[in-house]
DRENTI-716995 format. One line per 3 residues: number of its first residue (from 1); for each residue y negated, z negated, x negated of C-alpha. Coordinates in steps of 0.1 Angstrom, whole numbers, m for minus. Layout:
<recs>
NUM> Y Z X ~ ...
</recs>
This chain:
<recs>
1> m256 m294 m217 ~ m225 m274 m207 ~ m197 m289 m186
4> m163 m287 m203 ~ m137 m265 m185 ~ m110 m289 m172
7> m92 m265 m149 ~ m54 m266 m150 ~ m54 m229 m160
10> m73 m235 m192 ~ m55 m221 m222 ~ m31 m201 m200
13> m33 m163 m196 ~ m31 m151 m161 ~ m3 m127 m156
16> m6 m98 m132 ~ 21 m97 m105 ~ 47 m72 m115
19> 56 m49 m87 ~ 92 m52 m77 ~ 100 m15 m72
22> 134 1 m65 ~ 154 18 m93 ~ 169 49 m76
25> 196 59 m69 ~ 211 24 m74 ~ 185 7 m52
28> 182 m23 m75 ~ 149 m40 m84 ~ 134 m27 m117
31> 122 m63 m125 ~ 149 m87 m114 ~ 179 m63 m109
34> 186 m78 m75 ~ 195 m55 m45 ~ 162 m40 m35
37> 142 m50 m15 ~ 145 m83 m34 ~ 128 m115 m21
40> 96 m109 m43 ~ 95 m73 m30 ~ 98 m85 6
43> 70 m110 0 ~ 47 m84 m16 ~ 54 m59 11
46> 48 m85 38 ~ 14 m93 22 ~ 5 m56 19
49> 14 m48 55 ~ 3 m82 70 ~ m18 m64 96
52> 6 m36 103 ~ 42 m50 109 ~ 51 m18 128
55> 40 3 98 ~ 61 m19 75 ~ 92 m14 98
58> 86 24 98 ~ 82 25 61 ~ 113 5 55
61> 133 26 80 ~ 124 57 59 ~ 136 40 28
64> 168 30 46 ~ 175 66 52 ~ 169 76 16
67> 189 46 3 ~ 218 54 25 ~ 220 89 12
70> 218 78 m24 ~ 243 49 m21 ~ 268 71 m2
73> 267 97 m30 ~ 272 70 m56 ~ 301 52 m38
76> 315 71 m8 ~ 347 50 m6 ~ 340 25 8
79> 305 36 20 ~ 279 9 24 ~ 281 m8 58
82> 253 5 82 ~ 248 m31 95 ~ 244 m44 59
85> 219 m17 50 ~ 199 m23 82 ~ 197 m60 75
88> 187 m53 39 ~ 160 m28 46 ~ 147 m32 82
91> 157 m64 101 ~ 136 m87 78 ~ 104 m69 88
94> 104 m84 123 ~ 83 m114 129 ~ 111 m131 148
97> 145 m119 136 ~ 172 m113 161 ~ 197 m141 166
100> 228 m140 145 ~ 254 m117 163 ~ 282 m141 153
103> 265 m170 171 ~ 259 m149 203 ~ 296 m139 204
106> 306 m175 205 ~ 283 m183 234 ~ 259 m203 212
109> 229 m180 217 ~ 203 m185 245 ~ 212 m170 279
112> 189 m145 295 ~ 179 m145 331 ~ 192 m181 336
</recs>
């Protein structure tokens, strides 16, 4: 006698994860229209590069260079902030992000060498 399927996925179709890829030259996500890399793209990239965080950083730095060129051509005045673009493309790839510069300017960050 066969056992009935009582799994919670019964009757549901499994959906493939849609890749959240950039739409150039706007650098918006093709799926969710957020600034790319959107949160789902970051998650998928982190999974893909889970054993090579340096490789992820190098890959995203290359995309930062391409995105900067595209975005400056689209909107030269005012040009995108280099700090904002770095945060958007590269800084999230670090395992332990750097402390907030605003906090360190106010003396709230940890002191070194103490």
